N, C-alpha and C positions, 0 to 999 in steps of 0.2 A: 231247453232244459227238461229233463226227465222229471216227471211227477214223484218217481221213488229214485232219489239221488245215489242210493246205494243198491246193488243187486248181488245178493248171494248166488251162486251156482247151486243148482238143486242138489248134486251130490255132497257138496261142501255144507250146505245147510242141514241136510238129513243127519251128517255126521257130527255137527256140533249140535244138534237138538238130542241124538242118542248119546252124546258124549262118547264118540268114537274119536280116536286120534287125526287131528289135523295138523299140518304145517303150512304155514304162510310162506311165501316166495316173493321177493321182489321182482320187477320187470325191468329197472333200468339197464340190469346186466344183459338183458335181451336186446335192448334197443341201441344203448350205448357202449356196451361192454364187449360185445362178441362181433366178429365179423360177419357180414352176409354174405351168401345166403346160408352159412352153417349155423347162424344164430337160432333158426327156428327149429332145426334138428336137436341142437344142445338144449334148447329150452325144453323141449320134449323129454330128452334124456335126463334133466335135472327132476322134472315132475315124475318120472320114472323111478329114479333113485329114492325118491320119498316113499313112493308106493313099495319099493324093494324094503325099506326100513320098516313098514307095517302102518303107514299112515296115508291119509288123502291130502294130495297137493291142492293148494290154494294160492295160485299166482294172482298176485294183485296190480290192476291197471285201472286207468281211466279212460274209457271207450265212448265215443259221443257224447262226452259230458257225464257220463254215469261211472261212478266208482263200482268196478266190478271185484268180487272177492271170488276167485275161480274163473278161469277164462275157458270158453269154448273153442273150438279149433279155428273159428273166423275171427275172434277177437286175439287170439294169440297170433295168428298170423299178421294180422294189423299193427300188433306192436313190434313185430320182428321186421316186417317190410316196409311199413310206410315211412317216407321222408320226412314227414311232418309230426314226430313223436316229441313232444315236450318232456323234458326231465323234470318231474314232479315231487318238491319236498313238501312238508306238512303246510306252510306259507303258501303254496300255489296251489293246493287242493281246491280250494273253493272257487278259484279264478278260473281254472281250466274248467271246472265242472260247470260253472255258470255259463262260460262261453261255447259249451259244447265240443270242447277240446279232446284230443287224443293225448294220453300221458303215461308216461312210464313212471312207476313209483320208486324212489330212492329208499335207502334203510329206514330212515325216518318215517316218510309217510307210509310205508308198508307197516311197520310197527305200529304206528297210530292207528290205522284202519282196521288193522288183526287184531288188536287188543279190544277195540269198540265191538268187534263182533264175536268176542268170547275164545279167540283163538290164543293160545298161550306159548306155543313155540313157532321159532321162526328161523329159516336157514338162508344165509347169504354167504357171499365170497369172503369180502373183508370189512371190517368196520370203518367208518370215517373217524377222523379224530382230529388232533391239533397239528396244523401244519408247521413245518420249519419256518423260521423267522416270524412265528407269531407273536412275539413281542413287539414288532413293529406294524404287522399287517392285521393283527387281531382274526386271523383266518382260523376259525374252527368248524368243524362240521356240526350240523344240527343233529346228527346221529347222537351225540353226547348228551346235549339237553332233552331231546325227546326221551331218550332211555331213562333218564332221571325223574320221569313222571309218568312211565308206561309200563304195565305189568305184563312183561313178555320175555321170554328167555331167547336170546339171540346165539345160534350156534354159528361160527365164524372162524377163519383161520387168523385170527389176530387183527392187526392193521396193515395196512400197506407200507412196507419198508420206507417209502418215500415221504412218509409222515416222521413226525417227531414223536417217536413210540413212548419214550420216557415221559414226557408232557402229557400225552394221551393217557397214560395209566394214572398220572396223578389227578387229572381232571376226573376221571372216572371214580376214583376215590372220594374226591371232595364231592361229587354229585350222588354220592351212595349207592352207584352201580357196581355190585359184585362182579368179580372175574373169577372163574373157575377154570383151571385146565382140564381139559378131558384127556386122560392117559398121558399126561405131562405136568411137569412142575417149571415149566419154563413158558413165557409168553410167546406164542407163534408170531413169525414175521412175514406172513402172507405167502411169498415164494420160498420162505426159508421155514423149517421146522423150530427154529429158535432165534429170537430178535436180539437176545442177549440180556433180557429181564426175566428175573424169577418170579413165581408166583406164589401166594401165601397158601392156597388151596388147591387140591387135585381130587378129581374123582375118577374112577376107573370102569364104571358100567353106566349103561343108560338107566338101569334101577336107581342107582346112587343119585343121578341128577333128578329123577322123579321124586326122591326122597327130599331133595332140597327143596324143591318146587312145593311140595306140601308142607314143608316146615315153614317156608316162606308164608304161606297162606295163614297158617296156624298162628304164626307171630306178628301178623300185619305188615311184613316187610316187602310183599309183593307189589306194593305200590310202585317200587322201583323196578328198572330193568334189571336183567342177568346176563352176563356174558358168559358162553361157554365156549372156551378158546381151545379149538380143535385143530391140531397142526396139519398141514399138507402131509399126505403120505410120503415117507422118507425117500420112496424111489422115485417120488415126481418133483423134489425139491430142485430148484436151479443150484448148480454150482456155486458155493460161497464166493469163491475168487472172482469169478464172472459177474455174480450179482453185485458185489462190492464195487468192481470197475465200472461196470455199466451205471450204476445209481451215481458215482461221483462224475462220470462224464455228463450224465443226465442233468445234474445239478448245474455244472459248469455251462450246459447249453441254455439252461433256463435264464441264468443270468446274464449271458451274451446276448440272448434275445429279447430280454425285458419280458419275459411272461410271467404273470402274476395272477392273482386271484383264481376264481374257479376254472381258470384254463390250465392251471398247474399239473392237477391230476391227469387229466387226458393227454396232455403232453407228454408226461414223465411214463406214463402207460404205453404210449404210441412208440416212444424211444427204447424203452425196454423191449418192445415187440420187434423193432427193426434190428435193435444191437445184438440180441440174442438169436436171430434168424427164426423167430417164432416159438422158442423154447418156452418164454414167459407166457404166451397165451395157451400152451399145453398144461403148464403148471396151474395156470388159472382155472382151466376146465375141470383138472383133476380134483383140485381142492374144492371147488363148488360142488362137484358131484358126490364126494365124500361128506360134505357138510349136510348135504341134502339126506343122504341115508342115514346118518347118525342122528340127524333132527327126527327123521321118521321113527328110529328106534326110541329115542326120548319121549316122542309123544305118544308113542304106543305103551310105554312102560308107565307113563303118568296117567293115561285113559284107563288102564288096566285097574288102578286103584279107585277110581271114581265111583 
């Protein structure tokens, strides 16, 4: 085990110290969400999208038992290429670190680590949420409860449509996690620009998001997370008819094959990939790159007022 359990990359540490813009990035999408060998290239593109938005990227992972905030090329390659990468949520961080493991951080663990380091903006693809049939399974992502106690703004394309979107929004409300649409008054549906649910609040510029972040600090409500719901670009979304058909078929396949618990999400995502001929993967990449760029712009606007 490392004498220093957390290592901040020098570029990231310098930016935090100088109050320059930094955006946290999760690493599970690299290890578990994108196909090899393209995942390494796309990971670099995501980091570049943050830079294009005006901020420093800080991809977070556990490497040889050390939590690293900002990855050097060797660490990024290890996360992308190693077959022994653990998927690490908050509850797993200490165990993987103590055992000297290699781990990719989820939305929850990335938010936790980033906030402790003083990073206030985080970009991901889609937020985890309440699963369908949760009344029976109690299956709910740790993303939600973690955001209820973590001072960070998460730029995401809503939640995956395979989840119970309405129940997820209800839980976020109960947990005091505010949700604001970015240039939309509708909650995004990951592959779709509109999940079918309206939002109470909308902002149209990165500066307006920065204003909300400053207001949260002044009022003491920044102890809770903030979700910036940024829709997939309209020219990248899946055809809604195809999406709805594939989702219905995938849910039927789940029931037939008895797939439950944490296997549900990867099963359905792979089903989407096969049934759409790879179109869902292309959409996933487009929305992540878009979120990374927008998060960079938000972080830059926020830092400009520091």
